[in-house]
C-alpha positions as CSV (number, residue, x, y, z in Angstrom):
1,X,-236.8,49.9,81.7
2,X,-234.4,52.7,80.8
3,X,-231.6,52.8,83.4
4,X,-229.2,55.6,83.4
5,X,-225.6,55.8,84.7
6,X,-225.7,57.6,88.0
7,X,-222.1,58.9,87.7
8,X,-222.8,61.1,84.6
9,X,-225.4,63.4,86.1
10,X,-224.5,66.9,87.2
11,X,-227.9,68.7,87.7
12,X,-229.5,69.4,91.0
13,X,-232.1,71.6,92.4
14,X,-235.9,72.1,92.1
15,X,-237.9,70.9,89.1
16,X,-239.5,73.7,87.1
17,X,-241.5,73.7,84.0
18,X,-240.3,76.1,81.3
19,X,-242.1,74.9,78.1
20,X,-244.7,77.2,76.9
21,X,-246.9,75.0,74.8
22,X,-246.0,71.3,75.4
23,X,-243.4,71.2,72.6
24,X,-242.5,68.1,70.8
25,X,-240.0,66.6,73.2
26,X,-240.1,62.8,73.1
27,X,-237.4,61.8,75.7
28,X,-236.8,63.4,79.0
29,X,-234.4,61.7,81.5
30,X,-233.7,63.6,84.7
31,X,-232.9,60.6,86.8
32,X,-230.1,60.6,89.4
33,X,-230.1,64.4,89.6
34,X,-230.9,65.0,93.3
35,X,-234.0,67.0,92.2
36,X,-236.4,68.0,94.9
37,X,-239.8,69.6,95.1
38,X,-243.0,68.5,93.4
39,X,-243.5,67.3,89.9
40,X,-245.0,70.2,87.9
41,X,-248.6,69.6,86.8
42,X,-247.7,71.0,83.4
43,X,-245.4,67.9,82.7
44,X,-248.7,66.2,81.8
45,X,-249.2,68.6,78.8
46,X,-246.2,67.1,77.0
47,X,-248.3,65.2,74.6
48,X,-245.5,63.9,72.4
49,X,-243.4,62.6,75.3
50,X,-242.6,58.9,75.0
51,X,-240.1,58.4,77.8
52,X,-240.1,60.3,81.2
53,X,-237.5,59.2,83.7
54,X,-237.6,61.1,87.0
55,X,-236.3,58.1,89.0
56,X,-233.7,58.3,91.8
57,X,-234.3,61.8,92.9
58,X,-235.8,63.4,96.0
59,X,-239.2,64.5,94.5
60,X,-242.1,64.9,96.9
61,X,-245.8,65.5,96.7
62,X,-248.4,63.7,94.6
63,X,-248.1,62.3,91.1
64,X,-249.9,64.9,89.0
65,X,-253.4,63.9,87.7
66,X,-252.3,65.6,84.5
67,X,-250.1,62.6,83.7
68,X,-253.2,61.2,82.0
69,X,-252.4,63.7,79.3
70,X,-249.2,61.9,78.4
71,X,-250.9,60.2,75.5
72,X,-247.7,58.9,73.8
73,X,-245.9,57.8,77.0
74,X,-244.4,54.4,76.8
75,X,-241.9,54.5,79.7
76,X,-242.6,56.3,83.0
77,X,-240.1,55.9,85.8
78,X,-240.9,57.7,89.1
79,X,-239.1,55.2,91.3
80,X,-236.9,55.9,94.3
81,X,-238.3,59.3,95.2
82,X,-240.5,60.5,98.1
83,X,-243.8,60.7,96.2
84,X,-247.0,60.2,98.3
85,X,-250.7,60.0,97.8
86,X,-252.6,57.9,95.3
87,X,-251.7,56.8,91.8
88,X,-253.9,59.0,89.7
89,X,-256.8,57.2,88.0
90,X,-256.0,59.2,84.9
91,X,-252.9,57.0,84.4
92,X,-255.3,54.2,83.5
93,X,-256.3,56.1,80.3
94,X,-252.8,56.1,78.9
95,X,-252.8,53.6,76.0
96,X,-249.1,53.1,75.1
97,X,-247.6,52.6,78.5
98,X,-245.3,49.6,78.3
99,X,-243.1,50.2,81.3
100,X,-244.1,51.8,84.6
101,X,-242.0,52.0,87.8
102,X,-243.3,53.8,90.9
103,X,-241.5,51.5,93.4
104,X,-239.7,52.9,96.5
105,X,-241.9,55.9,97.2
106,X,-244.6,56.5,99.9
107,X,-247.7,55.9,97.7
108,X,-250.9,54.6,99.2
109,X,-254.3,53.4,98.2
110,X,-255.7,51.2,95.4
111,X,-253.9,50.8,92.1
112,X,-256.4,52.0,89.5
113,X,-258.0,49.1,87.7
114,X,-258.4,50.7,84.3
115,X,-256.0,50.4,81.5
116,X,-252.6,48.7,81.7
117,X,-251.7,49.5,85.3
118,X,-252.7,46.1,86.6
119,X,-250.5,44.3,84.0
120,X,-247.1,45.4,85.4
121,X,-245.3,43.1,87.9
122,X,-245.6,43.8,91.6
123,X,-241.9,44.8,91.7
124,X,-242.9,48.0,89.9
125,X,-245.1,49.0,92.8
126,X,-243.1,47.5,95.8
127,X,-241.7,49.4,98.8
128,X,-244.6,51.9,99.0
129,X,-246.3,52.4,102.3
130,X,-249.8,51.2,101.3
131,X,-250.4,50.5,97.7
132,X,-252.9,47.7,97.2
133,X,-254.9,46.0,94.5
134,X,-253.7,43.9,91.5
135,X,-250.8,43.1,91.2
136,X,-250.3,43.9,94.9
137,X,-252.3,42.4,97.8
138,X,-256.0,43.2,97.5
139,X,-257.1,46.3,99.4
140,X,-258.6,45.6,102.8
141,X,-257.5,41.9,102.6
142,X,-254.4,42.1,104.9
143,X,-256.0,40.5,107.9
144,X,-258.2,38.2,105.9
145,X,-255.4,36.7,103.9
146,X,-253.2,36.5,107.0
147,X,-256.0,34.6,108.8
148,X,-256.3,32.1,105.9
149,X,-252.5,31.7,105.8
150,X,-252.3,31.1,109.5
151,X,-255.2,28.6,109.3
152,X,-253.3,26.7,106.6
153,X,-250.3,26.5,108.8
154,X,-252.3,25.3,111.9
155,X,-253.9,22.6,109.8
156,X,-250.5,21.4,108.6
157,X,-249.1,21.4,112.1
158,X,-252.1,19.4,113.3
159,X,-251.7,16.9,110.5
160,X,-248.1,16.4,111.3
161,X,-248.9,15.9,115.0
162,X,-251.6,13.3,114.2
163,X,-249.3,11.5,111.8
164,X,-246.5,11.6,114.4
165,X,-248.7,10.2,117.1
166,X,-250.0,7.4,114.9
167,X,-246.4,6.6,113.9
168,X,-245.3,6.4,117.5
169,X,-248.2,4.1,118.4
170,X,-247.3,1.7,115.6
171,X,-243.8,1.3,116.8
């Protein structure tokens, strides 16, 4: 993951798209800039972009579905913002994505199963209000897995009690 130094940033304000035809930019790092507002849908038209780091800002709204158009993207960091909604299924069509971080947002719903999205560690998705699916807990399995885990603990406690009673009777 590309991590930037938070003390060198001087930009702040709203994000705004000013490129007229996608351009040939390959690296865009706007992390640690106190940016607010939504991510412009047109960011997804930057077809040559390989690294997009918008992490550690105050961005809100949904992750644009147009991000499926980032065909050359290898690193996408949207962590530590206030993004909400679902991860767009279009991200599953991105072929070169080697590092994704959407942790520490307010994202919900299933992680799209297509493409590389399920290959990233759970830490890249953690601290969201309701993301589920591989590599996070399965969707709709919260109470089911808790029930199984509780049953396993009850069985262990029962086993210890039986062994303890037998031990006491033998002495």
